[in-house]
C-alpha positions in Angstrom: 8.2 -48.7 -23.1 8.6 -52.4 -23.5 11.5 -54.9 -23.6 11.4 -58.6 -24.5 15.2 -59.0 -25.0 17.6 -61.6 -26.0 20.9 -60.2 -24.8 22.4 -58.4 -21.9 25.3 -56.0 -22.3 26.4 -56.7 -18.7 24.3 -54.1 -16.8 24.4 -55.4 -13.2 21.9 -53.8 -10.8 23.3 -53.3 -7.3 20.8 -55.5 -5.4 21.2 -58.8 -7.4 23.9 -60.2 -5.2 22.3 -58.9 -2.1 19.1 -60.6 -3.0 20.7 -64.0 -3.3 23.0 -63.6 -0.4 20.0 -62.8 1.8 18.4 -66.0 0.4 21.5 -68.1 1.3 22.1 -66.5 4.8 22.0 -69.0 7.6 21.6 -71.9 5.2 23.8 -74.8 3.9 24.6 -75.4 0.3 26.8 -77.9 -1.4 29.2 -77.5 -4.3 30.6 -80.6 -6.0 33.6 -80.4 -8.4 36.0 -83.0 -10.0 39.7 -82.9 -9.3 40.5 -81.3 -12.7 38.2 -78.3 -11.8 39.1 -77.9 -8.2 42.8 -77.8 -8.9 43.0 -76.0 -12.2 40.3 -73.3 -11.9 40.2 -72.7 -8.2 40.3 -68.9 -8.1 36.6 -68.3 -8.8 35.7 -70.9 -6.1 37.9 -69.1 -3.5 36.2 -65.8 -4.2 32.7 -67.3 -3.9 33.6 -69.1 -0.7 34.8 -65.9 0.8 31.5 -64.2 -0.1 29.5 -67.0 1.4 31.6 -67.1 4.6 31.1 -63.4 5.1 27.4 -64.0 4.6 27.1 -66.7 7.3 26.4 -69.4 4.7 27.7 -72.9 5.3 29.2 -74.8 2.4 29.9 -78.5 1.9 32.5 -79.1 -0.7 32.4 -82.5 -2.4 35.3 -83.7 -4.6 37.6 -86.6 -5.4 40.7 -84.6 -4.6 41.5 -84.7 -0.9 44.6 -82.5 -1.1 42.8 -79.7 -3.0 39.9 -79.8 -0.6 42.2 -79.5 2.4 44.0 -76.6 0.8 40.7 -74.8 0.2 39.2 -75.2 3.6 42.4 -75.4 5.6 41.2 -78.6 7.4 41.2 -82.3 6.5 38.3 -83.5 4.3 35.8 -86.0 5.7 35.9 -89.4 3.8 32.6 -90.0 2.0 32.5 -93.6 3.4 32.6 -92.4 7.0 30.0 -94.3 9.0 28.6 -91.3 10.8 28.7 -89.0 7.8 25.7 -86.8 8.6 26.7 -86.3 12.2 30.4 -85.7 11.3 29.4 -83.0 8.7 27.0 -81.4 11.2 29.6 -81.2 13.9 32.2 -79.8 11.4 29.8 -77.1 10.2 29.3 -76.0 13.9 33.0 -75.2 14.0 33.6 -73.9 10.5 31.8 -72.3 7.6 33.2 -75.0 5.3 33.4 -78.8 5.4 35.1 -80.9 2.7 33.8 -84.4 1.8 36.3 -86.5 -0.2 35.0 -89.2 -2.5 37.4 -92.1 -3.1 39.2 -92.0 -6.4 37.9 -95.4 -7.5 34.2 -94.3 -7.0 32.1 -92.5 -9.6 32.0 -88.9 -8.3 28.6 -88.2 -9.9 26.9 -91.2 -8.2 28.6 -90.6 -4.9 27.6 -86.9 -4.9 24.0 -88.0 -5.5 24.0 -90.4 -2.5 25.6 -87.7 -0.3 23.1 -85.1 -1.3 20.1 -87.4 -0.5 21.6 -88.5 2.8 22.0 -84.9 3.9 18.7 -83.7 2.6 20.3 -80.8 0.8 18.1 -78.1 -0.6 20.8 -76.5 -2.7 23.4 -78.3 -4.8 25.7 -76.7 -7.3 27.4 -79.1 -9.8 30.6 -77.8 -11.3 31.2 -79.1 -14.8 33.8 -77.9 -17.3 31.1 -77.9 -20.0 29.0 -75.4 -18.2 25.3 -75.1 -19.0 23.3 -77.4 -21.3 22.7 -75.9 -24.7 19.7 -76.4 -27.0 18.9 -75.6 -30.6 21.0 -72.8 -32.0 23.5 -73.2 -29.2 21.0 -71.4 -26.9 21.7 -71.9 -23.2 19.0 -73.9 -21.5 18.6 -71.9 -18.3 15.8 -73.8 -16.8 15.1 -77.5 -17.4 12.4 -79.4 -15.6 12.4 -83.2 -15.0 10.3 -84.0 -18.0 12.6 -82.0 -20.3 15.7 -83.6 -18.7 14.4 -87.0 -19.5 13.8 -86.0 -23.1 17.4 -84.7 -23.3 18.8 -88.0 -22.0 16.6 -90.0 -24.3 17.8 -88.0 -27.3 21.4 -89.0 -26.5 22.8 -86.0 -28.4 26.6 -85.8 -28.8 26.8 -82.6 -26.7 25.2 -84.3 -23.7 26.5 -87.9 -24.1 29.8 -87.2 -22.3 27.9 -85.8 -19.3 25.2 -88.6 -19.2 26.5 -89.9 -15.9 26.1 -86.5 -14.3 22.7 -85.8 -15.9 21.4 -89.3 -14.8 22.4 -88.5 -11.2 20.6 -85.1 -11.4 17.6 -86.9 -12.7 17.7 -89.3 -9.8 18.0 -86.4 -7.3 15.0 -84.7 -8.7 13.0 -87.9 -8.7 13.9 -88.4 -5.0 12.6 -85.0 -4.0 15.5 -82.6 -4.3 14.0 -79.2 -5.2 16.7 -78.1 -7.7 20.3 -78.6 -8.9 22.4 -76.0 -10.6 24.9 -77.0 -13.3 27.6 -74.5 -14.3 31.3 -74.0 -15.0 33.8 -73.0 -12.3 34.3 -69.6 -14.1 30.5 -69.0 -14.1 29.9 -70.0 -10.4 29.5 -66.5 -9.1 27.1 -65.5 -11.8 25.1 -68.6 -11.3 24.8 -68.0 -7.6 24.5 -64.3 -7.4 22.8 -62.9 -10.5 19.4 -63.0 -12.2 20.9 -63.9 -15.5 23.0 -66.8 -14.2 25.5 -68.7 -16.3 24.4 -72.3 -16.1 21.4 -74.6 -16.1 18.9 -74.9 -13.2 17.2 -78.3 -13.0 14.0 -78.7 -11.1 11.2 -81.2 -10.7 8.6 -78.9 -12.2 8.8 -75.5 -13.9 6.0 -73.1 -13.2 5.4 -69.4 -13.6 3.4 -67.5 -11.1 2.4 -63.9 -12.1 1.2 -61.7 -9.2 1.1 -58.2 -8.0 4.3 -56.9 -6.7 4.6 -56.7 -2.9 6.8 -54.2 -1.1 9.6 -56.8 -0.7 9.7 -57.1 -4.5 10.2 -53.4 -5.2 14.0 -53.4 -5.0 14.4 -56.2 -7.5 11.7 -54.7 -9.8 13.3 -51.2 -9.6 16.6 -52.8 -10.6 15.0 -54.4 -13.7 13.5 -51.1 -14.7 16.9 -49.4 -14.3 18.4 -52.1 -16.4 15.8 -51.6 -19.1 16.4 -47.9 -19.2 20.2 -48.3 -19.3 19.8 -50.6 -22.3 17.4 -48.1 -24.1 14.4 -50.4 -24.0 12.4 -48.5 -21.4 11.6 -44.9 -21.2 13.3 -42.8 -18.5 10.9 -42.0 -15.7 10.9 -39.6 -12.8 11.2 -41.2 -9.3 7.5 -40.4 -8.8 6.6 -42.2 -12.1 8.7 -45.2 -11.1 6.9 -45.4 -7.8 3.6 -45.4 -9.7 4.8 -48.2 -11.9 5.8 -50.3 -8.8 2.5 -49.5 -7.1 0.6 -50.8 -10.1 3.2 -53.4 -11.0 3.2 -57.2 -11.3 5.9 -59.7 -11.7 6.4 -63.2 -13.2 8.1 -65.4 -10.7 9.7 -68.7 -11.8 9.6 -71.4 -9.1 8.0 -68.9 -6.8 11.0 -66.7 -6.2 13.1 -66.0 -9.3 11.8 -62.7 -10.7 11.8 -63.3 -14.4 10.0 -60.3 -15.7 7.9 -57.3 -14.6 5.2 -55.0 -15.9 2.6 -52.5 -14.8 -1.0 -51.8 -15.7 -1.6 -48.0 -15.5 -5.3 -47.0 -15.8 -6.2 -43.9 -17.7 -8.5 -41.7 -15.6 -10.2 -40.2 -18.7 -11.2 -43.4 -20.4 -12.1 -47.0 -19.8 -8.6 -48.1 -20.8 -5.2 -48.9 -19.3 -1.7 -49.1 -20.5 0.8 -51.9 -20.1 4.0 -50.1 -19.1 7.6 -51.1 -18.2 7.1 -54.6 -19.5 10.5 -56.2 -19.3 11.9 -59.8 -19.2 15.5 -60.7 -18.5 17.9 -62.8 -20.5 17.8 -66.0 -18.5 14.1 -66.4 -19.1 14.0 -65.8 -22.8 12.0 -68.6 -24.4 10.1 -69.4 -21.2 6.9 -67.6 -22.4 7.3 -65.0 -19.6 6.2 -62.1 -21.8 2.9 -63.9 -22.7 2.2 -64.6 -19.1 2.7 -61.0 -18.2 0.4 -59.7 -21.0 -2.3 -62.2 -20.1 -2.2 -61.1 -16.4 -2.4 -57.4 -17.4 -5.4 -58.0 -19.7 -7.2 -60.0 -17.0 -6.6 -57.2 -14.5 -7.8 -54.6 -17.0 -11.1 -56.5 -17.5 -11.6 -56.6 -13.7 -11.2 -52.8 -13.6 -13.9 -52.5 -16.3 -11.5 -51.4 -19.0 -12.6 -51.8 -22.6 -9.1 -51.7 -24.1 -5.5 -52.1 -23.2 -2.7 -50.1 -24.9 1.1 -50.2 -25.2 3.7 -47.9 -26.6 7.2 -48.9 -27.7 10.0 -47.7 -30.0 10.9 -51.2 -31.1 9.5 -53.0 -34.2 10.4 -56.3 -32.6 8.2 -55.5 -29.6 5.4 -54.5 -31.9 5.6 -58.0 -33.4 5.5 -59.5 -29.9 2.3 -57.6 -28.9 0.7 -58.5 -32.2 1.0 -62.1 -31.3 -1.3 -61.4 -28.4 -4.0 -59.7 -30.2 -2.8 -56.1 -30.2 -3.2 -53.9 -33.4 -1.2 -50.9 -34.6 -2.9 -47.6 -34.0 -2.0 -43.9 -34.4 -0.8 -41.8 -31.4 -4.2 -40.0 -31.6 -6.0 -43.2 -30.8 -4.1 -43.4 -27.4 -5.7 -41.5 -24.5 -4.3 -38.0 -24.5 -3.1 -38.2 -20.9 -0.5 -40.7 -22.0 1.3 -37.9 -23.8 1.2 -35.4 -20.9 4.9 -34.6 -20.1 6.0 -37.3 -22.5 9.5 -36.9 -24.1 8.9 -35.3 -27.5 11.8 -37.0 -29.2 10.6 -40.4 -28.0 7.0 -39.6 -29.0 8.2 -39.0 -32.5 9.5 -42.6 -32.7 6.6 -44.1 -30.7 4.8 -47.1 -32.1 1.3 -47.5 -30.6 -0.7 -50.6 -30.0 -4.2 -51.3 -28.8 -6.2 -54.4 -27.9 -9.9 -54.4 -27.3 -11.1 -56.5 -24.4 
């Protein structure tokens, strides 16, 4: 029933890319990359640019390699020291989906990129770095880092970040000056960072927050994909189309920064008793460690109280998930202590392995 997972075997629901492409359509994003990356690892960038062009997304490429920029966009790059930089870029984007901005070789690319981003008022900047995402303890990727955490990283002056201090300082400055977010990733991971829920890099933002709310109709496609992913991985029970629709109708989601669907769940009331079940609880890799599962459980329990329920139940086949629920006040119970309607048409083989939990409200 439930999945709080640490790894993904690569299951890629069909709508992930479509979700992000819809978000980028008609907008302008910037990608900055040093000469070593834009020359040596250019194939992934070409593929992403083709996707974005077909999506009516405008792209500003920033680099210190004029020739590589010209080869990519088939037009001369605009010097970063151009007096009318904003107007020149604007006019260029009216003629083409791509505009290149060349930073002089004797200037610091990170600092110049920061100045350009602020002058243009960019809302989306992707920073290409050969080191890829930031990593934390145990070599775990830091998928989301807010401004306060970034400052702590810089103050720690760890060896793994020291070589990128200039870039991180500029990202810090951008956030301080009001840029919503900056993505840091490798060139090889660019497509995953832009077009998938799991991502590949680190997303920096001024503040990190989680908003848990009921699913709206526009969230159903993304939520349905996450349910399918959980079923494919063996974490969630297979449901009929009608049962999936019921989960969505009673579903809720955890949204990071208001739009990134980090996890889902549903609260299914039992008609025969004053109780409800937390069903299809699932969080995705990128948000492991963000406390998403706890936010979802708290929301479900609050909703159950509003419905007048006296208890909330959960059923899983994973000992690890049992441990997760026990952290939030659930206790192990026998299948007989779960409302009988739960087991109506339930898979017999899965019931034999079912681990049941209950929390009094």
